[in-house]
All heavy atoms as an XYZ file, in Angstrom:
868
protein
N     135.182    151.602     89.787
C     134.468    152.855     89.977
C     132.963    152.544     89.735
O     132.585    151.930     88.795
C     134.915    153.913     88.966
C     134.037    155.161     88.867
S     134.545    156.587     88.071
C     135.131    156.080     86.505
N     132.167    153.041     90.625
C     130.713    152.919     90.610
C     130.122    153.695     89.456
O     130.546    154.881     89.213
C     130.072    153.304     91.876
O     128.688    153.230     91.794
N     129.109    153.201     88.760
C     128.476    153.920     87.701
C     127.222    154.614     88.181
O     126.347    154.967     87.445
C     128.130    152.875     86.646
C     128.217    153.367     85.242
O     129.030    154.335     85.105
O     127.571    152.881     84.397
N     127.144    154.802     89.507
C     125.946    155.206     90.090
C     125.757    156.712     90.171
O     126.629    157.476     90.430
C     125.905    154.662     91.564
O     124.918    155.175     92.315
N     124.501    157.195     89.895
C     124.071    158.507     90.116
C     123.116    158.408     91.354
O     121.990    157.923     91.105
C     123.368    159.066     88.880
S     124.407    159.139     87.489
N     123.565    158.777     92.406
C     122.943    158.387     93.755
C     121.413    158.801     93.768
O     120.569    157.977     94.111
C     123.575    159.029     94.927
C     125.080    158.524     95.076
C     125.130    156.997     95.217
O     124.305    156.424     95.928
O     126.052    156.453     94.676
N     121.057    159.994     93.398
C     119.653    160.451     93.601
C     118.758    160.057     92.342
O     117.606    160.471     92.453
C     119.654    161.933     93.868
C     120.330    162.271     95.117
O     120.294    161.559     96.100
N     121.031    163.416     95.101
N     119.221    159.430     91.383
C     118.454    159.196     90.182
C     117.313    158.169     90.428
O     116.383    158.244     89.726
C     119.368    158.681     89.124
C     118.987    158.953     87.675
C     118.541    160.401     87.437
C     120.010    158.543     86.695
N     117.512    157.325     91.396
C     116.445    156.388     91.674
C     115.080    157.068     92.129
O     114.076    156.438     92.004
C     116.877    155.372     92.758
C     117.968    154.455     92.230
O     118.030    154.131     91.048
O     118.745    153.971     93.083
N     115.187    158.250     92.593
C     114.003    158.886     93.147
C     113.167    159.530     92.089
O     112.091    159.944     92.357
C     114.333    159.924     94.238
O     115.222    160.909     93.647
C     115.103    159.303     95.396
N     113.649    159.628     90.867
C     113.050    160.330     89.760
C     112.338    159.281     88.888
O     112.829    158.285     88.558
C     113.955    161.168     88.957
C     114.523    162.299     89.766
C     115.801    162.210     90.270
C     113.783    163.441     90.031
C     116.286    163.249     91.100
C     114.241    164.422     90.768
C     115.499    164.327     91.279
O     116.044    165.287     92.086
N     111.062    159.664     88.493
C     110.345    158.844     87.555
C     109.835    159.636     86.502
O     109.785    160.826     86.585
C     109.205    158.114     88.313
O     108.299    159.021     88.851
N     109.388    159.000     85.334
C     108.869    159.870     84.223
C     107.710    160.663     84.751
O     107.075    160.411     85.811
C     108.469    158.803     83.183
C     109.276    157.599     83.500
C     109.461    157.611     84.979
N     107.360    161.689     83.858
C     106.268    162.637     84.271
C     104.933    161.842     84.574
O     104.676    160.870     83.921
C     106.015    163.568     83.097
C     107.217    164.398     82.701
C     106.938    165.196     81.476
C     107.633    165.392     83.813
N     104.253    162.367     85.515
C     102.982    161.754     85.854
C     101.866    162.275     85.035
O     102.015    163.292     84.291
C     102.660    162.098     87.294
O     102.458    163.487     87.476
C     103.686    161.539     88.278
N     100.704    161.593     85.008
C      99.632    161.994     84.206
C      98.928    163.250     84.556
O      98.103    163.794     83.882
C      98.539    160.878     84.025
C      99.118    159.661     83.308
C      98.103    160.454     85.466
N      99.306    163.845     85.748
C      98.659    164.984     86.185
C      99.245    166.244     85.437
O      98.643    167.269     85.554
C      98.986    165.234     87.689
O     100.277    165.232     87.975
C      98.286    164.141     88.578
N     100.278    166.110     84.768
C     100.800    167.187     83.995
C     100.228    167.154     82.551
O     100.061    166.113     81.973
C     102.399    167.091     83.921
C     102.967    167.244     85.266
C     102.954    168.161     82.993
C     104.437    166.951     85.369
N      99.865    168.296     82.112
C      99.230    168.354     80.812
C     100.152    167.880     79.663
O     101.363    167.963     79.814
C      98.699    169.773     80.427
O      99.767    170.603     80.035
N      99.554    167.497     78.575
C     100.379    166.973     77.417
C     101.336    168.131     76.935
O     102.481    167.795     76.624
C      99.453    166.572     76.271
C      98.838    165.263     76.571
O      99.220    164.525     77.441
O      97.823    164.948     75.804
N     100.877    169.287     76.943
C     101.633    170.457     76.500
C     102.875    170.587     77.376
O     104.014    170.774     76.951
C     100.913    171.744     76.363
O      99.820    171.570     75.505
C     101.722    172.869     75.927
N     102.620    170.530     78.758
C     103.722    170.613     79.700
C     104.703    169.533     79.597
O     105.885    169.688     79.749
C     103.192    170.743     81.159
C     102.422    171.987     81.412
C     101.701    172.015     82.727
O     101.137    170.968     83.125
O     101.640    173.082     83.401
N     104.227    168.309     79.253
C     105.121    167.193     79.135
C     105.999    167.379     77.931
O     107.240    167.180     77.990
C     104.305    165.871     78.935
C     103.665    165.303     80.067
C     102.925    163.992     79.677
C     102.132    163.461     80.839
N     101.359    162.221     80.401
N     105.443    167.860     76.821
C     106.206    168.074     75.596
C     107.242    169.207     75.786
O     108.420    169.101     75.361
C     105.385    168.325     74.381
C     104.693    167.049     73.861
C     103.997    167.340     72.534
N     103.065    168.457     72.500
C     101.789    168.393     72.905
N     101.298    167.306     73.485
N     101.061    169.446     72.832
N     106.801    170.221     76.592
C     107.701    171.298     76.871
C     108.933    170.887     77.646
O     110.069    171.242     77.424
C     107.032    172.512     77.600
N     108.693    169.968     78.642
C     109.812    169.390     79.389
C     110.688    168.521     78.528
O     111.864    168.528     78.724
C     109.187    168.610     80.612
C     110.170    168.244     81.644
C     109.645    168.110     82.997
C     110.697    167.854     83.954
N     110.547    168.550     85.244
N     110.134    167.741     77.607
C     110.909    166.996     76.783
C     111.774    167.838     75.897
O     112.997    167.605     75.736
C     110.025    166.026     75.896
C     109.442    164.912     76.740
C     110.779    165.391     74.719
C     108.266    164.257     76.165
N     111.223    168.851     75.300
C     111.977    169.731     74.326
C     113.069    170.538     75.102
O     114.106    170.810     74.639
C     111.061    170.617     73.574
C     110.328    169.886     72.421
C     109.015    169.760     72.477
C     111.060    169.252     71.446
C     108.309    169.023     71.416
C     110.496    168.536     70.485
C     109.119    168.434     70.472
N     112.732    170.918     76.387
C     113.705    171.695     77.201
C     114.850    170.710     77.542
O     116.046    171.121     77.492
C     113.097    172.138     78.528
N     114.592    169.463     77.823
C     115.646    168.488     78.063
C     116.494    168.297     76.822
O     117.750    168.158     76.893
C     115.095    167.131     78.580
N     115.888    168.232     75.617
C     116.676    168.032     74.403
C     117.312    169.330     73.915
O     118.106    169.285     73.006
C     115.722    167.479     73.312
C     115.122    166.124     73.533
C     114.072    165.822     72.496
C     116.195    165.076     73.595
N     116.971    170.445     74.530
C     117.496    171.706     74.070
C     118.959    171.953     74.501
O     119.601    172.878     73.970
N     119.438    171.140     75.334
C     120.862    171.245     75.759
C     121.758    170.448     74.840
O     121.413    169.218     74.599
C     121.061    170.803     77.220
C     122.472    170.922     77.646
O     122.833    172.027     78.214
O     123.182    169.925     77.509
N     122.791    170.931     74.216
C     123.622    170.158     73.362
C     124.212    168.894     73.890
O     124.287    167.903     73.222
C     124.825    171.143     72.920
C     124.173    172.492     73.235
C     123.251    172.343     74.351
N     124.585    168.944     75.225
C     125.131    167.714     75.722
C     124.036    166.670     75.863
O     124.312    165.453     75.568
C     125.772    167.976     77.152
O     126.860    168.981     76.943
C     126.395    166.776     77.786
N     122.892    166.994     76.367
C     121.811    166.044     76.501
C     121.382    165.509     75.153
O     121.124    164.244     75.051
C     120.633    166.587     77.264
C     121.002    166.830     78.759
C     119.799    167.129     79.570
N     119.203    168.442     79.290
C     119.533    169.525     79.922
N     120.485    169.579     80.861
N     118.977    170.705     79.612
N     121.316    166.367     74.164
C     120.932    165.857     72.788
C     121.990    164.924     72.306
O     121.668    163.907     71.694
C     120.821    167.111     71.900
C     120.316    166.757     70.445
C     119.076    166.066     70.479
C     120.230    168.087     69.660
N     123.261    165.182     72.499
C     124.281    164.267     72.088
C     124.233    162.948     72.863
O     124.392    161.926     72.242
C     125.738    164.899     72.354
C     126.853    164.184     71.754
C     128.124    164.963     71.760
N     128.564    165.308     73.160
C     128.808    166.579     73.622
N     128.617    167.631     72.897
N     129.227    166.726     74.838
N     123.823    162.998     74.153
C     123.634    161.706     74.834
C     122.494    160.882     74.279
O     122.638    159.714     74.047
C     123.342    162.050     76.330
C     124.533    162.596     77.113
S     124.135    163.304     78.753
C     123.329    161.946     79.545
N     121.454    161.545     73.864
C     120.278    160.860     73.278
C     120.725    160.329     71.879
O     120.367    159.166     71.603
C     119.079    161.833     73.154
C     118.497    162.121     74.488
C     118.021    161.221     72.251
C     117.833    160.972     75.247
N     121.469    161.073     71.163
C     121.917    160.570     69.825
C     122.835    159.364     70.019
O     122.703    158.435     69.222
C     122.673    161.720     69.098
C     121.751    162.789     68.638
C     122.430    164.003     68.040
O     123.641    164.204     68.338
O     121.768    164.807     67.432
N     123.707    159.393     71.047
C     124.553    158.202     71.273
C     123.758    157.020     71.680
O     123.932    155.873     71.211
C     125.574    158.556     72.354
C     126.793    159.408     71.943
S     128.015    159.556     73.134
C     127.201    160.222     74.527
N     122.705    157.254     72.567
C     121.878    156.122     73.002
C     121.049    155.539     71.869
O     120.698    154.387     71.768
C     121.002    156.578     74.146
C     121.764    156.809     75.530
C     120.844    157.423     76.531
C     122.252    155.468     76.022
N     120.771    156.386     70.896
C     119.956    155.981     69.704
C     120.784    155.036     68.914
O     120.150    154.166     68.196
C     119.542    157.221     68.877
N     122.048    155.100     68.955
C     122.930    154.212     68.186
C     123.215    152.902     68.839
O     123.631    151.941     68.245
C     124.377    154.864     67.957
C     124.259    156.277     67.221
C     123.766    156.048     65.810
O     124.204    155.130     65.104
N     122.914    156.932     65.360
N     122.941    152.824     70.201
C     123.167    151.693     70.970
C     121.890    151.178     71.613
O     120.939    151.980     71.709
C     124.188    151.927     72.122
C     125.466    152.582     71.642
C     126.388    151.510     70.999
O     126.365    150.349     71.351
N     127.130    151.965     70.034
N     121.793    149.972     71.920
C     120.618    149.458     72.694
C     120.597    150.104     74.042
O     119.605    150.645     74.503
C     120.602    147.900     72.793
C     119.326    147.376     73.403
C     119.303    145.888     73.398
C     118.049    145.398     74.134
N     117.970    143.963     74.127
N     121.668    150.049     74.730
C     121.842    150.650     76.064
C     123.298    150.869     76.318
O     124.198    150.226     75.751
C     121.138    149.887     77.212
C     121.845    148.638     77.560
C     121.121    147.873     78.679
O     120.006    148.354     79.219
O     121.622    146.841     79.076
N     123.618    151.861     77.201
C     124.965    152.124     77.583
C     125.053    152.439     79.090
O     124.054    153.018     79.677
C     125.483    153.343     76.801
C     125.543    153.261     75.286
S     125.945    154.826     74.454
C     127.678    154.912     74.898
N     126.144    152.128     79.658
C     126.386    152.463     81.031
C     126.636    153.941     81.153
O     127.039    154.631     80.151
C     127.474    151.742     81.692
O     128.728    152.107     81.152
N     126.461    154.501     82.346
C     126.785    155.936     82.532
C     128.174    156.234     82.265
O     128.444    157.278     81.690
N     129.101    155.396     82.676
C     130.495    155.695     82.416
C     130.809    155.605     80.840
O     131.667    156.400     80.357
C     131.458    154.774     83.155
O     131.125    153.423     82.836
N     130.128    154.787     80.089
C     130.328    154.663     78.709
C     129.854    155.966     78.045
O     130.522    156.510     77.153
C     129.651    153.496     78.067
C     130.212    152.115     78.424
C     129.339    151.071     77.963
O     128.063    151.160     77.981
O     129.841    150.004     77.554
N     128.654    156.473     78.454
C     128.124    157.673     77.844
C     129.071    158.829     78.186
O     129.404    159.629     77.366
C     126.712    157.935     78.386
C     126.131    159.310     77.902
C     125.708    156.843     77.985
N     129.463    158.952     79.490
C     130.333    160.038     79.911
C     131.649    160.049     79.148
O     132.090    161.132     78.612
C     130.569    159.955     81.422
N     132.202    158.901     78.901
C     133.493    158.757     78.218
C     133.333    159.161     76.749
O     134.090    159.974     76.256
C     134.011    157.303     78.281
O     135.149    157.148     77.588
N     132.269    158.669     76.005
C     132.105    158.956     74.651
C     131.641    160.408     74.454
O     132.059    160.994     73.408
C     131.127    158.046     74.034
C     131.675    156.608     73.910
C     130.701    155.670     73.088
O     129.834    156.102     72.362
N     130.835    154.398     73.342
N     130.968    160.955     75.424
C     130.561    162.373     75.322
C     131.616    163.350     75.700
O     131.533    164.600     75.526
C     129.288    162.615     76.174
N     132.701    162.824     76.351
C     133.801    163.636     76.776
C     133.471    164.493     77.981
O     133.953    165.653     78.131
N     132.593    163.969     78.915
C     132.204    164.708     80.095
C     132.519    163.847     81.355
O     132.699    162.613     81.215
C     130.706    165.019     80.096
C     129.818    163.790     79.916
C     130.364    166.019     78.936
C     128.301    164.035     80.006
N     132.548    164.549     82.503
C     132.787    163.767     83.725
C     131.483    162.915     84.075
O     130.374    163.146     83.588
C     133.011    164.706     84.863
O     131.927    165.448     85.193
N     131.754    161.896     84.913
C     130.589    161.149     85.379
C     129.596    161.939     86.167
O     128.368    161.772     86.087
C     131.026    159.932     86.194
C     129.953    158.851     86.498
C     129.273    158.343     85.256
C     130.698    157.736     87.298
N     130.088    162.935     86.921
C     129.253    163.875     87.667
C     128.328    164.682     86.722
O     127.101    164.806     87.012
C     130.070    164.727     88.576
N     128.943    165.158     85.660
C     128.105    165.966     84.675
C     127.138    165.014     83.987
O     126.015    165.427     83.740
C     129.017    166.607     83.744
C     128.373    167.603     82.768
C     127.562    168.688     83.493
C     129.377    168.254     81.846
N     127.563    163.826     83.680
C     126.610    162.893     83.070
C     125.476    162.666     84.036
O     124.304    162.617     83.562
C     127.329    161.532     82.835
C     126.267    160.398     82.645
C     125.604    160.240     81.495
C     125.944    159.557     83.676
C     124.668    159.329     81.228
C     124.930    158.621     83.501
C     124.300    158.427     82.348
N     125.628    162.480     85.324
C     124.572    162.257     86.311
C     123.650    163.409     86.285
O     122.417    163.287     86.403
C     125.130    162.109     87.728
S     125.985    160.503     87.918
N     124.124    164.706     86.173
C     123.310    165.866     86.153
C     122.429    165.836     84.921
O     121.154    165.994     85.056
C     124.160    167.146     86.088
C     123.445    168.334     85.720
N     122.573    168.987     86.554
C     123.457    169.022     84.539
C     122.078    170.075     85.881
N     122.570    170.111     84.722
N     122.983    165.546     83.813
C     122.193    165.504     82.602
C     121.237    164.301     82.447
O     120.127    164.472     81.934
C     123.131    165.513     81.308
C     123.813    166.875     81.087
N     123.069    167.991     80.926
C     125.126    167.250     81.075
C     123.948    169.016     80.667
N     125.212    168.579     80.827
N     121.736    163.155     82.984
C     120.805    162.022     82.952
C     119.582    162.177     83.878
O     118.506    161.730     83.520
C     121.596    160.685     83.276
O     121.992    160.706     84.603
N     119.799    162.891     84.996
C     118.645    163.218     85.891
C     117.613    164.008     85.137
O     116.416    163.708     85.226
C     119.214    163.971     87.094
C     118.112    164.450     88.015
C     118.716    165.291     89.138
C     117.700    166.314     89.644
N     118.329    167.172     90.605
N     118.049    164.997     84.379
C     117.071    165.823     83.624
C     116.362    164.997     82.499
O     115.172    165.105     82.339
C     117.814    167.026     83.044
C     118.233    167.955     84.188
C     116.931    167.803     82.053
C     119.259    169.051     83.854
N     117.211    164.162     81.841
C     116.564    163.323     80.831
C     115.581    162.282     81.473
O     114.478    162.023     80.851
C     117.652    162.529     80.040
C     118.489    163.475     79.133
C     119.735    162.658     78.611
C     117.716    164.030     77.981
N     115.909    161.730     82.610
C     114.985    160.767     83.264
C     113.748    161.485     83.758
O     112.685    160.904     83.680
C     115.750    160.158     84.453
N     113.908    162.684     84.335
C     112.738    163.488     84.814
C     111.745    163.778     83.659
O     110.552    163.750     83.841
C     113.158    164.746     85.447
C     113.791    164.591     86.733
C     114.255    165.902     87.399
O     114.522    166.838     86.571
O     114.513    165.991     88.573
N     112.302    163.974     82.467
C     111.418    164.186     81.263
C     110.882    162.887     80.698
O     110.046    162.988     79.779
C     112.257    164.929     80.246
N     111.288    161.741     81.221
C     110.908    160.493     80.823
C     111.593    159.959     79.558
O     111.215    158.954     78.901
N     112.675    160.639     79.088
C     113.311    160.332     77.818
C     114.241    159.111     77.875
O     114.531    158.524     76.912
C     114.142    161.575     77.313
C     113.268    162.718     76.799
C     114.114    163.911     76.629
C     112.662    162.297     75.494
N     114.760    158.780     79.085
C     115.604    157.596     79.244
C     115.081    156.640     80.251
O     114.427    157.082     81.195
C     117.015    157.992     79.493
C     117.203    158.739     80.801
C     117.710    158.735     78.380
C     118.651    158.914     81.316
N     115.332    155.397     80.031
C     115.025    154.325     81.021
C     116.370    153.978     81.651
O     117.398    153.977     80.959
C     114.453    153.105     80.264
C     113.182    153.420     79.594
O     112.283    153.954     80.183
N     113.057    152.934     78.387
N     116.300    153.675     82.921
C     117.567    153.322     83.629
C     117.361    151.917     84.236
O     116.395    151.699     84.944
C     117.893    154.351     84.682
C     118.111    155.713     84.024
C     119.194    153.916     85.516
C     118.244    156.853     84.979
N     118.232    151.040     83.922
C     118.221    149.680     84.540
C     119.474    149.492     85.313
O     120.570    149.782     84.898
C     118.213    148.704     83.372
C     118.230    147.202     83.824
C     118.231    146.304     82.627
N     119.485    146.380     81.852
C     120.662    145.697     82.139
N     120.681    144.959     83.175
N     121.698    145.811     81.407
N     119.370    149.046     86.589
C     120.508    148.856     87.388
C     120.811    147.437     87.462
O     120.054    146.488     87.588
C     120.171    149.331     88.870
C     121.418    149.394     89.769
C     121.018    150.047     91.070
C     122.249    150.129     91.906
N     121.972    150.712     93.227
N     122.135    147.163     87.298
C     122.710    145.765     87.396
C     123.879    145.874     88.343
O     124.984    146.374     87.898
C     123.085    145.214     86.038
C     123.496    143.741     86.019
O     123.400    143.182     87.032
O     124.046    143.377     84.989
N     123.763    145.416     89.542
C     124.854    145.629     90.512
C     124.980    147.058     90.786
O     124.020    147.762     91.129
N     126.269    147.575     90.688
C     126.432    149.022     90.902
C     126.377    149.846     89.614
O     126.590    151.019     89.591
C     127.764    149.229     91.592
C     127.783    148.733     93.043
C     129.046    149.146     93.737
O     129.979    149.758     93.175
N     129.180    148.805     95.018
N     126.189    149.144     88.464
C     126.115    149.840     87.191
C     124.762    150.075     86.788
O     123.866    149.216     86.857
C     126.848    148.957     86.158
O     128.164    148.645     86.597
C     126.895    149.654     84.810
N     124.554    151.386     86.331
C     123.217    151.726     85.783
C     123.310    151.829     84.285
O     124.235    152.467     83.735
C     122.764    153.037     86.385
C     122.375    152.908     87.846
C     121.881    154.187     88.409
C     121.511    153.988     89.913
N     120.936    155.195     90.452
N     122.410    151.178     83.632
C     122.409    151.218     82.120
C     121.264    152.073     81.645
O     120.160    152.041     82.162
C     122.247    149.793     81.585
C     123.492    148.938     81.944
C     123.555    148.129     83.005
C     124.575    148.938     81.020
C     124.667    147.357     83.295
C     125.716    148.206     81.290
C     125.702    147.454     82.448
O     126.886    146.642     82.744
N     121.576    152.891     80.620
C     120.624    153.867     80.100
C     120.194    153.415     78.653
O     120.968    152.939     77.907
C     121.329    155.193     80.010
C     121.877    155.670     81.355
O     121.160    156.227     82.184
N     123.052    155.228     81.643
N     118.916    153.659     78.465
C     118.412    153.454     77.107
C     117.281    154.459     76.816
O     116.781    155.052     77.803
C     117.779    151.968     76.949
O     116.783    151.856     77.884
N     116.983    154.681     75.597
C     116.030    155.676     75.245
C     114.597    155.124     75.434
O     114.295    153.952     75.171
C     116.126    156.022     73.719
C     117.516    156.792     73.567
C     114.991    156.876     73.318
C     117.756    157.262     72.112
N     113.749    155.921     75.969
C     112.273    155.549     76.127
C     111.685    156.015     74.753
O     111.219    157.192     74.643
C     111.673    156.268     77.246
C     110.232    155.914     77.406
O     109.660    155.361     76.595
N     109.671    156.406     78.603
N     111.663    155.103     73.862
C     111.217    155.373     72.426
C     109.756    155.767     72.459
O     109.304    156.593     71.623
C     111.479    154.209     71.480
C     112.944    154.103     71.141
C     113.793    153.131     71.648
C     113.724    155.008     70.343
N     115.043    153.331     71.165
C     115.061    154.461     70.331
C     113.461    156.113     69.585
C     116.111    155.034     69.621
C     114.452    156.680     68.881
C     115.716    156.191     68.906
N     109.009    155.168     73.408
C     107.549    155.485     73.388
C     107.262    156.955     73.671
O     106.383    157.603     73.071
C     106.804    154.641     74.444
C     106.780    153.202     74.016
O     106.859    152.797     72.879
N     106.765    152.301     75.038
N     108.001    157.581     74.580
C     107.812    159.004     74.847
C     108.227    159.869     73.683
O     107.514    160.808     73.368
C     108.710    159.367     76.133
C     108.129    158.757     77.365
C     108.774    160.895     76.268
C     106.900    159.379     77.934
N     109.358    159.462     73.054
C     109.744    160.329     71.887
C     108.742    160.263     70.729
O     108.355    161.238     70.144
C     111.150    159.793     71.437
C     112.337    160.482     72.041
C     113.611    159.795     71.457
C     112.410    161.958     71.929
N     108.278    158.985     70.469
C     107.287    158.843     69.374
C     106.033    159.577     69.686
O     105.457    160.312     68.893
C     106.983    157.328     69.187
C     108.159    156.575     68.607
C     107.768    155.140     68.531
C     108.912    154.302     68.022
N     108.649    152.824     68.069
N     105.556    159.426     70.969
C     104.300    160.127     71.339
C     104.410    161.654     71.192
O     103.538    162.282     70.645
C     103.942    159.722     72.750
C     102.686    160.323     73.285
C     102.459    159.964     74.715
O     102.546    158.767     74.999
O     102.139    160.836     75.591
N     105.545    162.155     71.587
C     105.770    163.618     71.620
C     105.752    164.110     70.164
O     105.080    165.120     69.821
C     107.147    163.974     72.233
S     107.543    165.685     72.243
N     106.495    163.474     69.277
C     106.604    163.951     67.894
C     105.265    163.673     67.114
O     104.915    164.376     66.269
C     107.829    163.310     67.205
C     109.065    164.028     67.655
C     109.906    163.404     68.559
C     109.357    165.336     67.261
C     111.004    164.042     68.996
C     110.493    165.956     67.703
C     111.370    165.314     68.540
N     104.636    162.580     67.441
C     103.360    162.204     66.789
C     102.291    163.287     67.125
O     101.488    163.720     66.281
C     102.779    160.856     67.206
C     103.437    159.733     66.485
C     103.041    158.373     66.954
O     102.424    158.243     68.012
N     103.464    157.341     66.238
N     102.318    163.772     68.385
C     101.391    164.874     68.734
C     101.574    166.128     67.942
O     100.771    166.771     67.453
C     101.564    165.236     70.216
C     100.705    164.465     71.222
C      99.210    164.501     70.880
N      98.475    165.716     71.377
C      97.717    165.741     72.433
N      97.555    164.638     73.136
N      97.124    166.776     72.816
N     102.840    166.461     67.701
C     103.238    167.588     66.830
C     102.768    167.440     65.398
O     102.255    168.318     64.821
C     104.722    167.909     66.909
C     105.238    168.532     68.141
C     106.830    168.716     68.035
C     104.668    169.974     68.365
N     103.031    166.255     64.916
C     102.591    165.916     63.553
C     101.127    166.031     63.387
O     100.624    166.519     62.388
C     103.115    164.568     63.167
C     104.611    164.344     63.221
S     105.504    164.966     61.838
C     105.035    163.794     60.552
N     100.406    165.488     64.387
C      98.888    165.531     64.353
C      98.449    166.925     64.348
O      97.454    167.344     63.604
C      98.295    164.712     65.528
C      98.429    163.271     65.421
C      98.013    162.564     66.723
O      97.663    163.188     67.664
N      98.054    161.236     66.631
N      99.048    167.748     65.128
C      98.661    169.244     65.202
C      98.929    169.905     63.789
O      98.044    170.674     63.347
C      99.489    169.944     66.292
O      99.208    169.444     67.454
N      99.988    169.546     63.161
C     100.283    170.108     61.846
C      99.334    169.653     60.756
O      98.843    170.388     59.974
C     101.727    169.779     61.481
C     102.164    170.366     60.207
O     101.915    171.602     60.033
O     102.642    169.683     59.258
N      98.952    168.401     60.891
C      97.980    167.764     59.892
C      96.538    168.439     60.103
O      95.867    168.641     59.089
C      97.867    166.255     60.069
C      99.097    165.474     59.699
C      98.906    164.016     60.027
C      99.379    165.641     58.201
N      96.199    168.814     61.250
C      94.847    169.440     61.498
C      94.820    170.833     60.812
O      93.841    171.237     60.434
C      94.614    169.561     62.996
C      94.266    168.232     63.664
C      94.086    168.392     65.088
C      93.886    167.107     65.772
N      93.714    167.231     67.236
N      96.044    171.557     60.723
C      96.038    172.864     60.140
C      95.856    172.734     58.606
O      95.448    173.743     57.977
C      97.328    173.526     60.461
C      97.431    173.915     61.902
C      98.834    174.604     62.147
C      99.014    174.929     63.618
N     100.274    175.549     63.851
N      96.292    171.663     58.034
C      96.262    171.545     56.524
C      94.934    171.259     56.017
O      93.951    170.816     56.449
C      97.254    170.521     56.106
C      98.675    170.810     56.460
C      99.694    169.764     56.034
O      99.284    168.723     55.443
N     100.927    169.967     56.292
């Protein structure tokens, strides 16, 4: 069985034309879904996982995984590496760190 999400190759992380606030809103919206948050938590435990591994461990279909991974990829939260017909997913730690650091900096300015 192919691990492919056909249209996922056309999506890339957010571009610099979107404001920082809009980027963070897209990230938090992506993380606001329990299934996507669970996927990120699983990926945080592993270096990378194939789509079928994530789907199996999350108890969802590969089609539903593709839907959720598309949203995570659009937000820039996951990196996707293709090896043959299998796509491997990993967390984009730089985006997560940057997002939360911005929030922390905002909080520090208030104090």
